[in-house]
C-alpha positions as CSV (number, residue, x, y, z in Angstrom):
1,M,115.8,51.3,179.7
2,T,116.7,50.3,176.2
3,P,119.2,47.4,176.3
4,R,122.2,47.2,174.0
5,I,121.4,44.4,171.5
6,T,124.1,42.6,169.7
7,P,123.6,41.7,166.0
8,V,125.0,38.4,164.7
9,E,125.8,37.6,161.0
10,L,124.3,34.2,160.3
11,A,124.2,33.7,156.5
12,G,123.9,35.3,153.1
13,D,125.4,38.5,151.8
14,P,124.3,42.1,151.9
15,S,123.1,42.1,148.3
16,K,120.1,40.0,149.3
17,P,117.0,41.2,151.2
18,L,117.5,41.5,154.9
19,L,115.9,39.0,157.2
20,V,116.3,39.5,161.0
21,V,115.8,36.6,163.3
22,G,115.3,36.6,167.1
23,P,116.0,34.0,169.8
24,S,114.1,32.3,172.6
25,L,114.8,32.9,176.2
26,G,117.8,30.9,177.3
27,T,119.1,30.3,173.8
28,S,121.8,31.9,171.6
29,V,120.5,33.0,168.2
30,T,123.2,30.9,166.6
31,A,122.2,27.7,168.3
32,L,118.5,28.3,167.6
33,W,118.7,29.6,164.0
34,S,121.9,28.4,162.3
35,A,120.3,25.3,160.7
36,A,117.5,27.3,159.2
37,A,119.8,30.2,158.3
38,E,121.9,27.9,156.1
39,L,118.7,27.1,154.1
40,L,117.7,30.7,153.9
41,E,121.0,32.1,152.6
42,D,120.1,31.8,148.9
43,S,117.2,34.2,149.4
44,F,118.2,36.4,152.3
45,H,121.0,38.2,154.2
46,V,120.2,36.6,157.6
47,I,121.1,38.7,160.7
48,G,120.3,37.5,164.2
49,W,120.2,39.4,167.4
50,E,121.1,38.3,170.9
51,L,119.3,38.8,174.2
52,P,121.3,40.6,176.8
53,G,123.7,38.1,178.4
54,H,122.9,35.3,175.9
55,G,125.4,34.0,173.4
56,H,127.4,37.0,172.3
57,G,125.0,39.5,173.9
58,T,126.3,42.0,176.4
59,P,125.0,41.3,180.0
60,T,122.9,43.9,181.7
61,T,121.8,44.8,185.2
62,D,119.2,47.3,184.1
63,G,115.5,46.3,183.9
64,F,113.7,46.7,180.6
65,S,110.3,46.2,179.1
66,M,109.4,44.4,175.9
67,A,109.0,47.8,174.2
68,D,112.5,48.6,175.3
69,L,113.8,45.3,174.0
70,A,112.1,45.9,170.6
71,A,113.6,49.4,170.5
72,G,117.1,47.9,171.1
73,V,116.5,45.4,168.4
74,L,115.5,48.2,165.9
75,A,118.6,50.2,166.8
76,S,120.8,47.1,166.2
77,V,119.1,46.5,162.9
78,D,119.6,50.1,161.9
79,T,123.3,49.7,162.2
80,V,123.2,46.8,159.8
81,L,120.9,48.6,157.4
82,T,123.2,51.7,157.4
83,D,126.2,49.4,156.6
84,R,124.1,48.1,153.7
85,G,123.4,51.6,152.4
86,E,119.7,51.3,153.4
87,R,119.5,53.6,156.4
88,H,116.0,53.3,158.0
89,G,115.0,50.8,155.4
90,T,112.5,47.9,155.8
91,F,113.3,44.3,156.7
92,A,111.6,41.0,157.1
93,Y,111.5,39.5,160.6
94,A,111.2,36.0,162.2
95,G,111.4,35.3,165.9
96,D,110.8,32.4,168.3
97,S,109.2,32.8,171.8
98,V,110.5,36.0,173.3
99,G,112.0,36.7,169.9
100,G,108.4,36.5,168.5
101,A,107.1,38.7,171.3
102,A,109.7,41.3,170.3
103,G,108.6,40.9,166.8
104,L,105.0,41.7,167.7
105,Q,106.2,44.8,169.6
106,L,108.2,45.9,166.5
107,L,105.1,45.5,164.4
108,L,103.2,47.8,166.8
109,D,105.9,50.4,167.6
110,A,107.6,50.6,164.1
111,P,104.9,49.4,161.7
112,A,106.5,51.0,158.6
113,R,109.8,49.2,159.2
114,V,108.8,45.5,159.1
115,S,107.6,44.3,155.7
116,A,106.5,40.8,156.9
117,A,106.8,38.8,160.0
118,V,107.0,35.1,160.9
119,L,106.4,34.4,164.5
120,T,107.0,31.0,165.9
121,N,106.1,29.4,169.3
122,T,105.1,32.7,170.9
123,G,102.1,34.7,172.0
124,A,100.6,38.1,172.5
125,K,100.9,37.2,176.2
126,I,103.1,34.3,177.4
127,G,102.5,32.6,180.7
128,E,101.6,34.4,183.9
129,A,103.5,37.1,185.8
130,E,103.8,35.1,188.9
131,G,105.5,32.2,187.1
132,W,108.0,34.5,185.4
133,N,108.8,36.3,188.7
134,D,109.3,32.9,190.4
135,R,111.6,31.8,187.7
136,A,113.6,35.0,187.8
137,A,114.1,34.6,191.6
138,T,115.2,31.0,191.1
139,V,117.7,31.9,188.5
140,R,119.1,34.8,190.5
141,K,119.6,32.3,193.4
142,A,120.8,29.2,191.6
143,G,121.9,30.3,188.1
144,T,120.6,29.4,184.7
145,A,121.9,25.8,185.1
146,S,118.8,25.4,187.4
147,Q,116.6,25.7,184.3
148,I,118.2,22.9,182.2
149,A,116.0,20.0,183.4
150,G,112.8,22.0,183.0
151,S,113.8,23.4,179.6
152,T,114.7,20.0,178.3
153,Q,111.0,19.1,179.0
154,R,109.5,22.4,177.8
155,W,111.6,23.0,174.7
156,F,111.6,19.8,172.6
157,A,109.1,17.5,171.1
158,P,109.5,13.8,172.1
159,G,112.4,12.2,170.3
160,F,114.2,15.4,169.2
161,L,117.2,15.1,171.5
162,E,117.7,11.5,170.3
163,R,117.5,12.5,166.6
164,E,119.6,15.7,166.9
165,P,121.8,15.4,170.0
166,A,124.3,18.0,168.7
167,R,121.7,20.7,167.9
168,G,119.8,20.0,171.2
169,G,123.1,20.0,173.2
170,A,124.1,23.4,171.7
171,L,120.8,24.9,172.8
172,L,121.1,23.5,176.3
173,H,124.7,24.7,176.6
174,S,123.7,28.2,175.6
175,L,121.1,28.1,178.4
176,R,123.8,27.0,180.9
177,D,126.2,29.8,179.7
178,A,123.6,32.6,179.8
179,D,124.1,35.4,182.4
180,A,121.7,34.8,185.3
181,E,120.8,38.4,185.9
182,S,120.2,39.1,182.2
183,Y,118.0,36.0,182.0
184,A,116.0,37.1,185.1
185,L,115.5,40.6,183.5
186,V,114.0,39.0,180.4
187,C,111.7,37.1,182.7
188,G,110.7,40.4,184.1
189,A,109.9,41.8,180.7
190,L,107.8,38.8,179.9
191,A,105.9,39.1,183.2
192,A,104.6,42.6,182.2
193,Y,104.1,41.8,178.5
194,D,100.6,41.7,177.1
195,V,99.6,43.1,173.7
196,R,96.4,41.0,173.1
197,G,94.3,44.1,173.0
198,R,96.5,45.7,170.3
199,L,96.7,42.9,167.7
200,A,94.2,44.5,165.4
201,E,96.6,47.4,164.9
202,I,99.1,45.2,163.0
203,A,98.6,45.5,159.2
204,A,101.8,43.8,158.0
205,P,101.4,40.2,156.8
206,V,102.0,37.8,159.8
207,L,102.6,34.0,159.6
208,A,102.2,32.4,163.0
209,I,103.9,29.0,163.3
210,A,102.8,26.7,166.1
211,G,104.3,23.5,167.4
212,V,101.7,20.8,168.2
213,D,103.8,19.6,171.1
214,D,104.6,23.1,172.4
215,A,103.5,23.4,176.0
216,P,104.7,27.0,176.9
217,T,103.0,28.5,173.8
218,P,100.5,26.0,172.5
219,P,98.8,26.3,169.0
220,A,95.9,28.3,170.6
221,S,98.4,31.0,171.5
222,L,99.6,31.3,167.8
223,E,96.0,31.1,166.5
224,E,95.1,34.1,168.7
225,I,97.8,36.1,166.9
226,A,96.8,34.9,163.4
227,V,93.2,35.8,164.0
228,G,93.9,39.0,165.8
229,V,96.1,40.8,163.3
230,R,94.6,42.2,160.1
231,N,96.5,39.9,157.7
232,G,97.5,36.7,159.6
233,R,97.8,33.0,158.9
234,L,98.4,30.0,161.1
235,V,100.5,26.9,160.4
236,S,100.8,24.1,163.0
237,L,103.7,21.7,162.8
238,D,103.4,18.1,164.0
239,G,106.2,16.7,166.0
240,V,107.5,20.1,167.0
241,G,107.8,21.6,170.4
242,H,108.8,25.1,171.5
243,L,111.9,25.7,169.3
244,A,110.6,25.2,165.7
245,P,113.6,26.9,163.9
246,A,115.9,24.2,165.4
247,E,113.4,21.3,165.5
248,A,112.1,21.8,161.9
249,P,114.6,24.0,160.1
250,N,113.6,22.9,156.6
251,T,109.9,23.5,157.1
252,V,110.5,26.8,158.8
253,A,112.9,28.0,156.1
254,T,110.4,27.1,153.4
255,L,107.5,28.9,155.2
256,I,109.6,32.0,155.8
257,T,110.7,32.2,152.1
258,S,107.2,31.8,150.8
259,H,105.6,34.2,153.3
260,V,108.1,37.0,152.7
261,A,107.9,36.6,149.0
262,A,104.1,37.1,149.2
263,A,104.6,40.3,151.2
264,D,105.9,42.4,148.3
265,P,104.6,46.0,147.8
266,S,101.9,45.0,145.4
267,Y,100.4,42.5,147.9
268,T,100.6,44.9,150.8
269,A,99.1,47.7,148.7
270,G,96.4,45.3,147.4
271,M,95.4,44.2,150.8
272,N,95.1,47.8,152.0
273,V,92.9,48.8,149.1
274,R,90.9,45.7,149.3
275,R,90.1,46.4,153.0
276,Q,89.3,50.1,152.3
277,V,86.9,49.2,149.5
278,L,85.3,46.0,150.7
279,G,85.6,46.5,154.4
280,D,87.4,44.6,157.1
281,P,84.6,42.1,157.8
282,H,84.4,40.9,154.2
283,V,88.2,40.6,153.8
284,D,88.4,38.9,157.2
285,R,85.9,36.3,156.1
286,A,87.7,35.7,152.8
287,T,91.0,35.4,154.6
288,A,89.6,33.0,157.2
289,A,88.3,30.8,154.3
290,I,91.7,30.4,152.7
291,T,92.7,26.8,152.1
292,D,95.4,25.0,150.3
293,V,93.1,24.9,147.3
294,N,92.4,28.6,147.0
295,R,95.5,30.2,148.6
296,D,97.2,31.0,145.3
297,Y,94.0,32.4,143.9
298,Q,93.5,34.7,146.9
299,D,97.1,35.8,146.5
300,L,96.5,36.5,142.8
301,I,93.5,38.7,143.2
302,T,95.0,40.6,146.1
303,R,98.3,41.2,144.3
304,Y,97.0,41.9,140.8
305,A,93.3,42.9,140.9
306,W,93.7,45.1,144.1
307,G,97.4,45.8,144.2
308,T,98.0,46.5,140.5
309,I,94.7,47.7,139.0
310,W,92.8,49.3,141.8
311,T,95.9,51.3,142.8
312,R,96.4,52.8,139.4
313,P,95.9,56.6,139.4
314,G,94.1,56.8,136.0
315,L,90.6,56.5,137.5
316,A,89.1,57.5,140.8
317,R,87.7,54.7,142.9
318,R,84.1,55.8,142.3
319,D,84.7,55.5,138.6
320,R,86.2,52.0,139.0
321,S,83.1,51.0,141.0
322,I,80.9,52.2,138.0
323,A,83.0,50.0,135.7
324,V,82.8,47.0,138.1
325,L,79.1,47.2,138.6
326,T,78.5,47.3,134.8
327,A,80.8,44.4,134.3
328,L,79.2,42.3,137.0
329,V,75.7,42.9,135.6
330,A,76.9,42.1,132.1
331,G,78.5,38.9,133.2
332,R,75.5,38.1,135.4
333,H,77.7,37.7,138.5
334,F,75.0,38.7,140.9
335,E,76.6,36.7,143.8
336,E,79.3,39.4,143.8
337,L,77.1,42.3,142.9
338,E,75.9,42.8,146.5
339,F,79.3,43.5,148.1
340,H,80.4,45.6,145.2
341,L,77.3,47.7,145.6
342,R,78.3,48.3,149.2
343,A,81.8,49.0,148.0
344,A,80.5,51.6,145.5
345,L,78.8,53.4,148.4
346,T,82.1,53.3,150.3
347,N,83.8,54.7,147.2
348,G,81.5,57.8,147.1
349,L,78.7,56.9,144.8
350,T,75.2,57.9,146.0
351,R,72.1,55.8,145.9
352,E,70.8,57.9,143.0
353,E,74.1,57.5,141.0
354,I,74.0,53.7,141.5
355,I,70.4,53.6,140.2
356,E,71.5,55.6,137.1
357,V,74.4,53.2,136.5
358,L,72.0,50.2,136.6
359,L,69.5,52.0,134.3
360,Q,72.2,52.7,131.8
361,T,73.4,49.1,132.1
362,S,69.9,47.8,131.4
363,I,69.8,49.3,128.0
364,Y,73.2,47.9,126.8
365,V,73.2,44.6,128.7
366,G,69.5,43.6,128.7
367,V,66.4,43.8,130.8
368,P,66.6,40.2,132.3
369,A,70.0,41.0,133.8
370,A,68.8,44.4,134.9
371,N,65.9,42.7,136.7
372,S,68.2,40.6,138.8
373,A,70.6,43.6,139.4
374,F,67.8,45.8,140.6
375,A,66.6,43.0,142.9
376,V,70.0,42.9,144.6
377,A,70.3,46.8,144.6
378,N,66.8,47.0,146.2
379,R,68.0,44.9,149.0
380,V,71.3,46.7,149.5
381,L,70.2,50.3,149.1
382,N,67.2,49.9,151.4
383,D,69.3,48.1,154.0
């Protein structure tokens, strides 16, 4: 059953792009995200959502799945978008733990609605069903206060509570005040949640943020997401546990801002065309090889070469391949000729047409360059 999800205004004004943020189990969205939201308000209209029975959320006694929860979040966001005059518009999303799991579900169930996602301290599967069912039974019997001692250990990196007692205390108070049955029902949703086999369906840009000191969802859990989606990236934060938005708000806010900025239409269109022309394996290898040194360059070629030039309607893709092959031979860029020959085949050129292009090029570029080009073509076309 789709639960009723409560939206919460956190920061910014409706003239700015919409960013929706989601909470962790046992936290209110305000306690978890307020510090980061203050840093994000110059760039975004930040809206949070509450889990049932948490913070301002309406308690429930009806069970729900993660898909139901994501549907409730989307319905809540749609009320905000309608008020902004953007009915059924798109939005950026960031969520921690179960909030991140709901974000993955949104990316799967409503892919056209989420422009970019930042998922912190979460997983495509979190924990084991037996553990969640045991915790739900404990909370139903002894209340959410029974989870305070364990959550103090699970949530925070060493030293955080001493450095930020007010922020940590607000989070633990929101756990104590959460409705027991609603908390248990979220545990039930997590027990059945597993989208590991569907990650490759997600095309929107995803930034996965891990806490090095996070025990419930360790960095390997976030790496699985970053590697599994089509356009993912992993960042691991030292000295951070399970609640990165509260533990490292400055860093998380900076990462969100830069990630969402990179996910504009030209970047998304460019990544789609790049994959269609060069193939997923090539683009996956290029993405996996991104470092701090070449990240801006990879962004540049995706956004402008693929998102601005290759998407123009003035030439068919096969004609653009002819131009690219000619230019690569003329510039003697034979290290790139091989995968653009394969791309030319993908774009509809035949073996015979490619040979004609290289013959034509040999007259105007020169025989030595043509010798090298035909050597590459011989390997590719006879593969």
